[in-house]
C-alpha positions in Angstrom: 70.7 -86.2 99.8 68.6 -87.6 102.6 67.5 -85.4 105.5 69.4 -87.5 108.0 72.6 -87.1 106.0 72.1 -83.3 106.0 71.9 -83.2 109.7 75.2 -85.1 110.0 77.2 -83.0 107.5 79.1 -79.8 108.3 77.9 -76.3 107.7 80.4 -75.8 104.9 79.0 -78.8 103.0 75.5 -77.6 103.5 76.4 -74.2 102.0 77.9 -76.0 99.0 74.7 -78.0 98.6 72.7 -74.8 98.9 74.6 -73.1 96.1 74.1 -76.2 93.9 70.3 -76.1 94.6 70.2 -72.3 93.9 71.8 -73.0 90.5 69.3 -75.8 89.8 66.4 -73.6 90.8 67.7 -70.9 88.4 68.0 -73.4 85.6 64.5 -74.7 86.3 63.1 -71.2 86.3 64.7 -70.5 82.9 63.3 -73.7 81.5 59.9 -72.8 82.8 59.9 -69.3 81.4 60.9 -70.6 77.9 58.3 -73.4 78.1 60.8 -76.2 78.0 60.2 -77.5 81.5 58.2 -80.8 81.4 58.1 -81.5 85.2 56.7 -78.3 86.8 56.6 -79.9 90.2 60.4 -79.9 90.3 60.4 -76.1 91.1 58.5 -76.8 94.3 60.7 -79.8 95.2 63.9 -77.7 94.8 62.4 -74.8 96.7 61.5 -77.1 99.6 65.0 -78.6 99.7 66.4 -75.1 99.9 64.2 -74.3 102.8 65.1 -77.5 104.6 68.8 -76.9 104.2 68.5 -73.3 105.4 66.6 -74.5 108.5 69.4 -77.1 109.3 72.1 -74.5 108.8 70.2 -72.2 111.3 69.8 -75.0 113.8 73.5 -76.0 113.5 74.7 -72.4 113.8 72.7 -71.9 117.0 74.2 -75.0 118.5 77.7 -73.8 117.9 77.2 -70.4 119.4 
């Protein structure tokens, strides 16, 4: 999902996307530990996506308070 779309979605949808990314991160970590991960950079990409979504959730929650 693009960054602009994340800003337009609701907090509930962002939490759903966050759970999906945590599962993907876990899967990538398991593949890395067993030596089956071919694209090591995907760990960093997913970690950055998680950080971006957490930041957007924080900004949106501050606006609603």
